[in-house]
C-alpha positions as CSV (number, residue, x, y, z in Angstrom):
1,X,113.2,95.2,92.4
2,X,112.5,97.6,95.3
3,X,115.0,98.2,98.1
4,X,112.5,96.8,100.6
5,X,111.7,93.6,98.7
6,X,111.6,90.8,101.2
7,X,113.3,87.4,100.7
8,X,111.7,84.0,101.4
9,X,112.7,80.4,100.9
10,X,110.0,78.2,99.5
11,X,109.8,74.7,101.0
12,X,107.0,72.3,101.6
13,X,104.6,74.7,99.8
14,X,105.3,77.3,102.4
15,X,107.3,80.5,102.3
16,X,109.8,80.8,105.1
17,X,111.1,84.3,105.9
18,X,114.9,84.6,105.6
19,X,117.4,86.1,107.9
20,X,121.1,86.7,107.4
21,X,123.5,84.5,109.4
22,X,127.1,85.5,109.6
23,X,129.3,84.6,106.7
24,X,130.8,81.2,107.3
25,X,134.4,80.1,106.9
26,X,134.2,76.4,108.0
27,X,134.1,73.9,106.4
28,X,133.9,76.2,103.3
29,X,133.5,79.9,102.9
30,X,129.9,80.8,102.1
31,X,127.1,83.2,102.8
32,X,124.4,81.5,104.9
33,X,120.8,82.6,105.2
34,X,118.5,81.0,107.6
35,X,114.8,80.5,107.8
36,X,112.7,81.9,110.7
37,X,109.2,81.7,112.0
38,X,109.5,85.4,113.2
39,X,108.3,88.6,111.6
40,X,111.7,90.1,110.6
41,X,112.7,89.3,107.1
42,X,115.8,90.0,105.0
43,X,115.4,93.0,102.7
44,X,117.1,93.6,99.4
45,X,119.1,96.5,100.6
46,X,120.6,94.4,103.4
47,X,121.6,91.7,101.0
48,X,123.0,94.2,98.5
49,X,125.0,95.9,101.3
50,X,126.6,92.6,102.2
51,X,127.2,91.5,98.6
52,X,129.0,94.7,97.7
53,X,131.9,93.7,100.0
54,X,134.7,92.5,97.8
55,X,135.5,89.6,100.1
56,X,132.1,88.1,99.4
57,X,131.9,88.5,95.6
58,X,132.7,84.8,94.9
59,X,131.0,83.1,97.8
60,X,128.2,80.7,97.2
61,X,124.9,81.4,99.0
62,X,123.1,78.7,101.0
63,X,119.9,78.6,103.0
64,X,119.9,76.7,106.3
65,X,116.5,75.1,106.8
66,X,115.4,72.2,108.9
67,X,118.9,71.4,109.9
68,X,120.3,71.2,106.4
69,X,122.1,73.6,103.9
70,X,120.5,74.1,100.5
71,X,122.4,75.9,97.7
72,X,120.7,78.9,96.1
73,X,120.6,79.1,92.3
74,X,118.3,82.1,91.8
75,X,115.0,83.6,92.7
76,X,111.7,84.6,91.3
77,X,109.5,87.5,92.1
78,X,106.0,86.8,93.4
79,X,103.7,89.6,94.8
80,X,106.7,91.9,95.4
81,X,108.5,89.1,97.3
82,X,111.7,87.3,96.2
83,X,111.4,83.5,96.5
84,X,114.8,81.9,96.5
85,X,115.3,78.5,94.9
């Protein structure tokens, strides 16, 4: 994967660009990504920088979309984009 690979969340047959929200501590500690309608998208190097911090090694990752949190179990590469699922 390239360092500038962009991350998206696939929902309703649409790819939503992802942004990094601050790590959450309440009600449980997790890393929270959020969807956006803007042009800025999370890149692989940004996510790797965050995940290299020891405090975040064990945290689950969620996407906040349409007012709900969805757990992330993996991703697949499509046209040099990472689609989280």
